[in-house]
N, C-alpha and C positions, 0 to 999 in steps of 0.2 A: 428624632421623631418623638421619643417619649417626653422630652423636655417640652416640646411644643404642645403635646397633649395635656401635660400637667399645667401649663400656663392657661390653656383654654378652660380646664377644669377649675382652676383657681379663680379665673374671672367670673365664671358662672356662680361659684360658691360665694364670692364677695358681694354679689348682687342681692342675695336672699335677705339679709337684715334690712337693707334699704327698701326693698319692695314690700316687705311685711309692714314697715312703718307707713309707707304710702297707702297701702290697702286699708290699714287700720284707721288712718286719719281721714280717708275719703269715704268709707262706707259704714263706720261705726259711729253712733250718736255720741255727742260730747260727754254726756253723763255716764256712759259705759266705756269710754275710751281707755281710761287707766287700767281697768280690769282686763280689757282685751289686750292691751300692750303687755301687761304682766304675763298673761297666759301664753302669748305668742313668743315673747322674748326669752323667758326663762329656759325653755328647752334648747333654744339656740345657744345660750351662754353655757349650758351644761355640756352640749356637744363640743363647743369650741375648747372648753377646759379639759374635757376628757380625751379629746382627739390627740392632743399632744402626748399624753402619757401612754396611750394605747398603741401608738405607732411603733413599729419595730425598730 
C-alpha cells in the first residue's frame, strides 16, 4: 500500500516541471518568457537538489 502511494506521489511530482513550462509558454509574452522561466525553475531545481540530501 505504501509503495503504491509513493508511486502516485512521484507521478504527481514529476508533472510539475512540465506543467510550469507549458503555463510559462502559453501565458507569458515572448519578451518576458526567459525571466519567467528563470524565476519558476530555479526554486524547483533547488528543491530537487536539496531533497536528496535532506531525506533520512
